[in-house]
C-alpha positions in Angstrom: 4.3 -3.5 14.1 1.7 -5.6 12.4 -1.5 -5.9 14.5 -4.5 -8.0 13.4 -7.8 -6.2 14.1 -10.5 -8.8 14.2 -14.0 -7.5 13.6 -16.5 -9.7 15.4 -19.8 -7.9 14.8 -23.0 -9.0 13.0 -25.8 -11.3 13.9 -25.5 -13.9 11.1 -29.3 -14.0 10.6 -29.0 -15.8 7.3 -27.5 -18.8 9.2 -30.5 -19.3 11.5 -31.4 -21.6 13.3 -27.8 -22.2 14.3 -26.8 -18.6 14.4 -28.6 -16.6 17.1 -28.2 -13.1 18.6 -26.5 -14.5 21.7 -24.2 -16.7 19.6 -23.8 -15.5 16.0 -22.2 -17.4 13.2 -18.6 -16.4 13.9 -18.7 -18.3 17.2 -20.0 -21.5 15.6 -18.0 -24.4 14.3 -19.3 -24.5 10.7 -16.2 -25.8 8.9 -13.2 -27.5 10.5 -12.6 -28.1 14.2 -12.6 -24.5 15.5 -15.1 -21.7 15.2 -14.8 -19.2 12.4 -13.7 -16.6 15.0 -11.0 -18.9 16.3 -9.8 -19.8 12.8 -9.5 -16.1 12.0 -7.4 -15.4 15.1 -5.2 -18.4 14.6 -4.6 -17.5 10.9 -3.6 -14.0 11.8 -1.3 -15.1 14.7 0.6 -17.3 12.3 1.8 -14.3 10.3 5.5 -13.4 10.7 6.4 -10.7 13.2 2.8 -10.2 14.3 1.6 -8.7 17.5 -1.3 -9.9 19.7 -4.7 -9.2 18.0 -7.2 -6.6 18.9 -10.8 -7.8 18.8 -13.7 -5.4 18.4 -16.8 -7.2 19.5 -20.3 -6.7 20.9 -20.5 -6.2 24.7 -23.2 -9.0 24.7 -20.6 -11.5 23.4 -17.7 -10.5 25.8 -17.5 -13.7 27.7 -17.9 -15.8 24.5 -15.0 -13.9 22.9 -12.8 -14.3 26.0 -13.5 -18.0 26.4 -12.9 -18.8 22.7 -9.6 -16.9 22.8 -8.6 -18.8 25.9 -9.3 -22.1 24.2 -6.8 -21.4 21.5 -4.2 -19.8 23.8 -4.8 -16.2 22.6 -5.9 -14.8 25.9 -3.4 -11.9 25.6 -5.5 -10.3 22.9 -7.1 -7.0 23.6 -10.9 -7.0 23.5 -12.7 -3.7 22.8 -16.4 -3.9 23.5 -19.0 -2.0 21.5 -22.2 -1.3 23.5 -24.0 -0.7 20.2 -23.4 -1.8 16.6 -22.1 1.1 14.5 -20.7 -0.7 11.4 -17.1 -1.1 10.2 -15.9 2.5 9.9 -16.2 3.3 13.7 -15.1 -0.2 14.7 -11.9 0.1 12.7 -11.4 3.6 14.2 -11.6 2.1 17.7 -9.0 -0.5 16.7 -6.7 2.1 15.2 -6.8 4.2 18.4 -6.1 1.1 20.5 -3.2 0.1 18.1 -1.6 3.5 18.4 -1.2 2.9 22.2 1.1 0.0 21.3 3.2 1.7 18.6 2.9 5.0 16.6 3.7 3.2 13.3 1.3 0.3 13.7 0.0 -1.5 10.7 -3.6 -2.7 11.0 -4.6 -6.0 9.3 -8.4 -5.8 9.4 -10.1 -9.2 9.2 -13.8 -10.1 9.6 -14.2 -12.9 12.0 -16.5 -15.1 9.9 -14.5 -16.0 6.8 -13.1 -19.3 5.7 -9.6 -19.4 4.1 -8.4 -22.8 3.0 -4.9 -21.8 1.7 -3.3 -20.0 4.7 0.1 -19.8 2.9 -1.5 -17.9 0.0 -3.2 -15.6 2.5 0.1 -14.9 4.3 2.0 -14.3 1.1 -0.6 -11.7 -0.1 -0.5 -9.9 3.3 3.3 -9.7 3.2 3.2 -8.4 -0.4 0.9 -5.7 0.7 3.0 -4.5 3.6 5.4 -2.3 1.6 2.4 -0.5 0.0 0.7 0.1 3.4 4.0 1.4 4.8 4.1 4.2 2.3 0.5 5.3 2.9 -1.7 3.1 0.7 -5.0 1.7 2.0 -4.9 -1.8 0.7 -7.9 -4.1 0.4 -7.7 -7.8 -0.7 -9.7 -8.9 -3.7 -10.8 -12.5 -4.4 -11.0 -13.3 -8.1 -14.4 -14.8 -8.8 -14.7 -18.5 -9.6 -18.5 -18.5 -10.2 -21.3 -16.1 -10.9 -22.2 -14.6 -7.5 -24.8 -11.9 -6.8 -24.3 -11.9 -3.0 -20.9 -10.0 -2.9 -19.8 -6.5 -3.8 -17.0 -6.2 -6.5 -13.9 -4.2 -7.0 -12.7 -3.1 -10.4 -8.9 -2.9 -10.8 -7.2 0.2 -12.2 -3.5 0.7 -13.1 -0.8 -1.6 -11.7 1.1 -0.4 -8.7 4.3 -2.4 -9.4 5.8 -5.8 -9.1 4.0 -6.8 -5.9 0.8 -7.4 -7.9 -1.4 -4.7 -6.5 -3.6 -2.2 -8.4 -5.2 1.1 -7.9 -8.9 0.7 -7.4 -10.9 2.1 -10.3 -14.3 1.7 -8.6 -16.4 -0.3 -6.2 -19.5 -2.0 -7.4 -22.6 -3.0 -5.3 -24.0 -6.5 -5.4 -24.9 -7.0 -9.1 -27.8 -8.8 -10.8 -27.2 -12.2 -12.4 -26.4 -10.8 -15.9 -23.9 -8.3 -14.6 -22.3 -10.9 -12.3 -21.7 -13.1 -15.4 -20.0 -10.3 -17.2 -17.7 -9.7 -14.2 -16.8 -13.4 -14.1 -15.6 -13.1 -17.7 -13.6 -9.8 -17.0 -10.2 -10.2 -15.3 -10.4 -6.7 -13.9 -13.1 -7.6 -11.3 -12.6 -9.2 -7.9 -14.9 -9.9 -5.0 -14.8 -7.4 -2.2 -13.6 -9.5 0.7 -13.7 -6.8 3.4 -10.1 -7.4 4.5 -7.7 -4.4 4.7 -4.2 -3.5 5.5 -3.1 0.1 6.3 -1.3 2.2 8.9 -3.5 3.0 11.9 -2.6 6.7 11.7 -3.3 6.9 8.0 -6.8 5.5 8.5 -7.5 8.1 11.1 -6.2 10.8 8.8 -8.5 9.7 6.0 -11.4 9.5 8.5 -10.6 13.1 9.6 -10.8 14.2 6.0 -13.9 12.3 4.8 -15.9 11.7 8.0 -14.8 14.1 10.8 -18.0 13.5 12.7 -17.3 9.8 13.1 -13.7 10.4 14.2 -14.7 13.0 16.7 -17.5 10.9 18.2 -15.2 7.8 18.4 -12.4 9.8 20.0 -14.9 11.0 22.7 -16.2 7.5 23.4 -12.7 6.0 23.4 -11.4 8.7 25.8 -14.0 7.7 28.4 -13.4 3.9 28.0 -12.7 1.9 31.1 -10.5 -1.2 31.3 -12.5 -3.9 33.2 -10.8 -7.3 33.7 -10.0 -8.4 30.1 -12.1 -5.8 28.4 -11.9 -2.2 27.1 -15.4 -1.0 27.7 -16.9 2.0 26.1 -19.5 4.3 27.7 -22.9 3.4 26.0 -24.2 7.0 26.1 -21.1 8.4 24.4 -20.9 5.6 21.8 -24.6 6.1 20.9 -23.5 9.5 19.5 -21.2 7.8 16.9 -22.6 7.8 13.4 -22.7 4.4 11.8 -21.3 3.7 8.3 -19.1 1.2 6.5 -15.4 1.7 5.7 -16.2 1.3 2.0 -18.7 4.1 1.9 -16.8 6.3 4.3 -13.2 5.9 3.2 -12.3 3.5 0.4 -14.7 5.0 -2.2 -13.4 8.5 -1.5 -9.7 8.2 -0.9 -7.1 8.7 -3.6 -4.9 6.0 -2.0 -7.1 2.9 -2.3 -5.4 -0.2 -3.6 -6.4 -3.8 -4.2 -4.2 -6.8 -3.7 -5.6 -9.9 -5.5 -5.6 -13.0 -3.3 -6.1 -16.6 -4.4 -6.5 -18.4 -1.0 -9.6 -20.5 -1.1 -11.7 -17.8 0.4 -15.3 -18.1 1.5 -17.7 -15.7 3.1 -20.1 -17.9 5.0 -23.0 -15.4 4.6 -25.7 -18.0 3.9 -26.3 -21.8 4.0 -25.7 -21.9 0.2 -22.3 -20.3 0.7 -21.4 -23.0 3.2 -22.6 -25.6 0.8 -20.3 -24.1 -1.9 -17.1 -24.4 0.2 -18.0 -27.7 1.9 -16.8 -31.3 1.1 -19.6 -32.9 -0.9 -20.3 -36.7 -1.1 -20.7 -38.4 -4.5 -24.3 -37.0 -4.8 -23.2 -33.5 -4.1 -24.5 -33.4 -0.5 -22.9 -31.7 2.4 -23.9 -33.7 5.5 -23.0 -32.8 9.1 -24.2 -34.6 12.3 -26.8 -37.3 12.5 -28.2 -37.5 8.9 -29.4 -40.1 6.4 -29.7 -39.1 2.8 -31.4 -41.5 0.3 -31.9 -40.5 -3.3 -30.9 -37.0 -2.3 -28.8 -34.6 -4.4 -26.9 -31.3 -4.0 -28.4 -30.6 -0.6 -27.1 -29.4 2.8 -28.2 -31.5 5.7 -27.0 -30.5 9.2 -28.2 -31.9 12.5 -27.0 -32.6 16.0 -26.4 -35.7 18.0 -29.9 -35.8 19.6 -31.8 -35.6 16.3 -31.8 -37.5 13.0 -32.5 -35.8 9.7 -33.6 -38.2 7.0 -34.4 -37.2 3.4 -35.7 -39.3 0.5 -36.0 -38.2 -3.1 -35.1 -34.5 -2.8 -32.5 -32.2 -4.3 -31.1 -28.7 -3.9 -32.5 -28.4 -0.3 -31.1 -27.0 2.9 -32.3 -28.8 6.0 -30.8 -27.6 9.3 -32.0 -28.5 12.8 -31.3 -27.1 16.2 -32.7 -28.3 19.5 -35.7 -25.9 19.2 -36.1 -25.2 15.5 -35.7 -26.6 12.0 -35.1 -24.8 8.7 -36.2 -26.3 5.4 -35.6 -24.2 2.3 -34.4 -24.3 -1.3 -30.7 -23.8 -1.7 -31.4 -20.8 -4.0 -33.5 -19.1 -1.3 -31.1 -19.0 1.6 -30.5 -15.3 1.3 -34.1 -14.9 2.5 -33.6 -16.8 5.7 -33.2 -13.5 7.5 -36.9 -12.9 6.8 -37.7 -15.7 9.2 -35.7 -13.9 11.9 -37.6 -10.7 11.2 -40.9 -12.5 11.6 -39.7 -14.1 14.9 -38.9 -10.6 16.2 -42.3 -9.3 15.2 -44.0 -12.2 16.9 -42.1 -11.6 20.1 -40.6 -15.1 20.0 -37.2 -16.1 21.4 -35.9 -18.6 18.8 -33.7 -15.9 17.2 -32.2 -14.8 20.5 -30.6 -17.8 22.0 -30.3 -21.6 21.9 -31.4 -24.0 24.6 -27.7 -24.2 25.4 -26.4 -20.8 26.6 -22.8 -20.0 27.3 -21.7 -18.1 30.4 -18.3 -17.0 31.7 -18.3 -19.9 34.2 -19.4 -22.6 31.7 -22.9 -23.1 30.2 -26.4 -24.2 30.9 -28.9 -26.1 28.8 -32.7 -25.9 29.0 -34.0 -29.5 28.9 -37.7 -29.0 29.6 -40.1 -26.2 30.3 -43.7 -26.3 31.5 -46.2 -24.3 33.5 -44.4 -23.2 36.6 -41.3 -25.3 36.1 -38.0 -25.6 34.2 -35.3 -28.2 34.1 -31.7 -27.2 33.3 -28.4 -28.9 32.9 -25.7 -26.7 34.4 -22.0 -27.2 33.6 -19.3 -25.3 35.6 -15.6 -25.2 34.7 -13.0 -26.2 37.3 -12.3 -23.3 39.6 -15.3 -21.2 38.3 -18.2 -19.9 40.3 -21.6 -18.4 39.6 -22.5 -15.0 41.1 -23.8 -14.6 44.7 -27.5 -14.1 43.9 -31.1 -14.5 44.8 -34.4 -14.9 43.0 -37.7 -13.2 43.8 -40.0 -15.7 42.0 -38.5 -19.1 42.0 -37.0 -21.8 44.2 -34.4 -24.4 42.9 -33.5 -28.0 43.5 -29.9 -29.1 42.6 -28.7 -32.7 41.9 -25.0 -33.3 41.3 -24.4 -35.6 38.3 -20.6 -35.4 38.3 -17.8 -33.5 40.0 -18.0 -31.7 43.3 -20.0 -28.6 44.2 -19.5 -26.0 47.0 -22.8 -24.4 47.8 -23.4 -21.1 49.7 -27.1 -20.8 50.8 -27.7 -17.9 53.2 -25.4 -18.5 56.2 -24.5 -22.1 55.3 -21.5 -23.4 53.2 -21.4 -27.1 52.3 -20.1 -29.6 49.7 -22.2 -31.8 47.4 -20.7 -34.9 45.7 -22.1 -37.0 42.9 -25.7 -38.3 43.6 -26.3 -35.7 46.3 -28.8 -32.8 46.2 -29.9 -29.7 47.9 -32.9 -27.2 47.9 -32.5 -23.4 47.4 -35.6 -21.7 48.8 -37.2 -18.7 47.1 -35.4 -15.5 48.2 -32.3 -17.2 49.6 -29.0 -15.6 48.8 -26.9 -18.4 47.2 -23.9 -19.3 45.1 -22.6 -22.4 43.2 -18.9 -23.0 43.0 -16.7 -25.7 41.5 -13.7 -26.1 43.8 -12.5 -29.3 42.2 -10.1 -30.2 39.3 -12.8 -31.6 37.0 -16.0 -30.2 35.4 -19.1 -30.0 37.6 -22.4 -31.0 36.1 -25.7 -30.8 37.9 -29.4 -30.8 37.1 -31.4 -27.8 38.3 -35.2 -27.9 38.7 -36.7 -24.5 38.9 -40.2 -24.0 40.4 -42.0 -20.7 40.6 -44.4 -18.1 39.1 -41.8 -16.6 36.8 -38.7 -18.4 35.4 -37.0 -15.7 33.3 -33.3 -15.1 33.3 -33.8 -11.5 34.4 -35.1 -12.7 37.8 -31.6 -12.5 39.3 -30.3 -10.0 41.9 -26.5 -10.3 41.9 -24.5 -9.2 45.0 -21.0 -10.4 44.1 -19.7 -11.6 40.8 -16.1 -12.4 39.5 -17.1 -11.4 36.0 -18.3 -7.8 36.7 -22.0 -8.4 36.4 -23.0 -7.5 39.9 
């Protein structure tokens, strides 16, 4: 049984200001019509004789994961939630334990959620060529042959051939090289980029973990044994999972095992780890620019410009720049400096700012809200609720709210009253009132909320009932 294991961790800090802690890069539409996460799941589900995917994701992103799976018809996927980030070796162990519940001979296809693959047929062919090796105990990783000098990736050096399928023993792993070394790798056919994709038997992975990192395996077993199934999620106990040592699969297993193999893959692969990487794989105009959204480029060359529908980016007489704007922040940097964008995120954290945490538009299991304006003692939000969805029954200690329906129908609970609001109607929710907003209709509900009070933070919520397990 072939089971895709989608690893959806990481914060994507190099893709700030679009990537935020609450919505990292894998959940963004950066190339194509779907998000990187959705593209990865769709690509995996298209393989022959494949089972429903297992997704290992942060607990903070649980509703984002569930909603994006629902949008592509993959809601039967299993979602395992990590309360803390512990790197790839423990995450894959969780997936292996979950896979063995489905079948004792499960093959795990481990895929990071933030890759671009343009040639899906070549991807499928490489996976299928690797299956026989995995079935006899090899731990197969997929290598991408370099097409340029690249210092941002790790490399794999091929050893002896393993037969007609095109795989090789791994001679050694190499850390991210300097420019001179990367040039030598580009000229040497033995070196491939380390793509972080793997195929192996679930039980073989656990055997290798028991040999090389028994502490990780024991701690993961303990945390997994106490996991609870809550709605669509497998939820791990935070205290138990905090005892799991963190490390990568490369350091923990692949560099130590005697059964490591690499299958070269020519599939138009891209790891969108920075804005320059996105520029590399994008469709350029005649001047070498990659432009998305509302942009105007005059005498501009080899640059990435990305904006949204409410903001125009205009450039004149520049080259080799990255200019990216969100509703609350704008990034301008040289294309060669995009690996350092994470330093901006570090400075925002030190300064106690919020621009690295979330956007003005925040996704929730019932829909989303967007902060339109904030001032002393007030905030204006646009709230969008999906058909049939409802917010929690809640109250606030520090704010009152005014609701105005823009479109759709709202059912409102306010203390002991239940009533309907239609388009162009409004209501007032006093401070301290127990209230709930529900969309009973077949179309999306949209309303404007005006908050007034001494404190307007999202943590001023006392939940009494909630369909999404947040009460």
